[in-house]
N, C-alpha and C positions, 0 to 999 in steps of 0.2 A: 691251133696247137692241141696236141693230144693230152688228155687228162692223165696224170701219173697212175699207173696200174701195177698190180701184183698178180701173181699166178696162184690160184686156188687149186688144191689137189684134194680129192676125196677118193678113198678106196675102201673096199670091203673085203673081208676074208671069212669064209665059212670054216670054222674049226672042225677037225676030224674027231677030236676027243674033248671031253670036258676040260676046262682050264686047270682043274685040280688033278687031272690024270698025270701020272709020271711021264707019259710020252710027250706032254706039253711043257714039262718043267723048264727045259732049256730056253724055250721061247718066252714063257711067262717071267722067268728069272731075269731076263735081259731087257724087258720092255722099258723099265725106268732108266736103265743105263743108256739105251739108244735114244730115248726121248730127251734126256738131259744133254746128251752130246748134240742132238739136233738143235736144241734151244740155244746153244752157244755158237753155232756155225754162222759165219758171215752169210747174209742173204736170207736167213730164217726170220720170219715175221711173227707167226702165231700158230698155235695148234689148239684144237678143241680138247678140253679136258674137264673131267668131273672132279669131285672131291678126292677121288683116288689118284689124281695126277695124270690120268690117261683117259681114253674114251672106251676102254674095253667093257665097261659096265653100262654103256649106253646101248639102247636097242634100236635096230632098224629093221624094216620089213617084218616087224613083229616076230622076229626069230632070234632067240638068245644065242644061237650058234654062229651068228654073223657078227663079226667085230668090225666096227667102223673106225676110220682114221680120216681126219680133216685137218689140213694145214694150209698156210699161206706163206709164199716165198716171194722175195723181191723179183726174181726172174727165173727163167728156165734153167740156166746154168747152176744156180744155187741148189735147186731141187735135184737136178741130176747128180751134182757132186755128192749130196747127202745119200741118195738112193744107191748109187753105184760105186762111189769112191771112199766110203767110210765103212766102219764096222757093220752098218746096216746092210751093206752089200752081201756080207757073209750070210746073214739071215735071209735076205731076199733070194739068194741062190738056193737056199734049202727050204723055201716056203712050202713045197709039196710034202715035206715031212709032217707039217702041222695043219695044212689047209687043203680043202678041195678047191678046184679051180673053175668056178663059173666064169662066163665070158660075157662082156668085159667086167673087170673088177675095179677099174680105175677110170676117173674122169678128171679132166682139167678144164679150167675156164679162167678168163681174166676178170679181176674185180678192181674197183676203184681203190686207190691207196687208202688205207684206214678201214676198209670194209672187213667185217668178220662174218663169214658165212655161217649159216645155221646148219645143223644136221639135216633138216628138212630140205634146205637148198641143195646140199650135196646129193641127197637121194633123188631129188627132182632132176638134177643135171645128169646123173648116172642113168636114170630111167629114160631121159630124152636121148642120150647117146645110144642106148640099147634099141630104142624104138625107131630112131630116125637116122642114126649114123652121125659121123663127125660134122660139126658146123662151128660157127663162131660162138654159139651158145654152149656147146659141150664137145670136147674132143679128147683124144688120147695122145700118147707119145708119138704115134706115127704121123700125126698132123702137124707136129712142130718142125720148123726148119732147123737145119744144123746151125750152130752158132756162127756168127759173122767171122770169128777169129779162127775158125778151123773146126775140127771134129769135136763133137760134144762128148761128154763123159759116156753117154748112152751108146754112141757109135763106137767109141774107143773100146768100151767093155765088150760089145758085140764082136768086134774083130779079134779081141783077145781070146774070147771063148771059142771062136771058130778055129783058132790056130791050134 
């Protein structure tokens, strides 16, 4: 029998401007709103946060311009619903307004239920994906199968944007 597991998600974003720059205001002013909404969603398990209530003040790759985000979800569908079908999707669609786009910026992996990954673990998984490509250890959206019940939120959104 398989051990119960959850989906860990780590992503980074390199800001184009300092967080106190007026061009970042819309993004910065909505971080808490989006995080609080995520915290209440079915399927949300956990997110890394500092005393600020978010992870934007945590440093990765020794670069203050890179913002990390690390979350755990019960399953793929819950994460996809948050990313593509909530207010988060409006910010996701406009991410190029605030962020440069290094590739890849996101990594996913399965964790035992109850495990809370560290920032270092997220960085190691992303580095592994960049160096070796997708595997069971580290993968991206493209490695996930469609939901058993039909199209995932990710696939539905892609077809809506193509229309």
